[in-house]
C-alpha positions, 0 to 999 in steps of 0.5 A: 620601812613600812609596817606591815599594816602599812605594806598591806593597805588596799588601796581606794580604789579598792576600798570603793569597790568593795562598798560599791559590792556591799551595797549592793547586799544592802540594796539586794537585801531591800529588796528582796524585804519590799517585794518578799521575794527570797532570791534577793536575798540571794544576790545579796549574800552572792555580792557579800561574797564577792566583796569578801573575795575582792577584799582577800585578794587584794591583801593578798595581791599586796601581802606578796609584793612586799614579800617578794621585795623583802625576799629581793634584799634578802638575797641582795644582801647575801650576795653581798655577805658572801662576795665578802665571805668569798673575797678574802681566804685564810691562807698558809704561803711561803713567805718566796711567793710572796712579790713585793710591788715597787710602791711599796716602800721602806717603813718609818724606823718608829712605826717598825720598831712599834710592830717589831715590840707587838709582835714579840710581845703577843706573839702575831702581826699587827697588822694582816699580810694582804695578796693577791691570786697573782701572791702580789703584796696588798697590804701588811709591808710591815708585816711581811718585814718581821715576817722576814727578819725572823726567819719564818718560810712561811706566813697566813696571809689573806688571800683576797680574790676580786669581788664580781663587782670588780672583775666587772 
């Protein structure tokens, strides 16, 4: 990412234009001295004001572009965070409402024993139960089986909603 100085740096054309304005200042003041006419000093000062205005306006425009880009990046980051937060919510659900898709197979006996030991020791599931809005099990089948085995009527699950990207 560019530094602020790099991002707001003036373009060559803008620098050349400011130099041209400053040359006008020098030329007008030189003319004022040689002709002994105060009007040229005023013209030179006005060119100086024009050069200063051009410098600050160019810097301001570049800064605005950078700020807009940063705001857009922040908005995208915030949208992704909001989508992530909204896509999963912890809720308590009756275990009888959870539907097991046919593609889930009986887990490995060793894996099941390890998960049961973890549950007994920690009084919580090693992996979370994740369901969709239709109560279809998405993940955490072993935790679901342990809850059924221990005759739990409700469990805390992660309710996964579709993100904007998934909906489109």
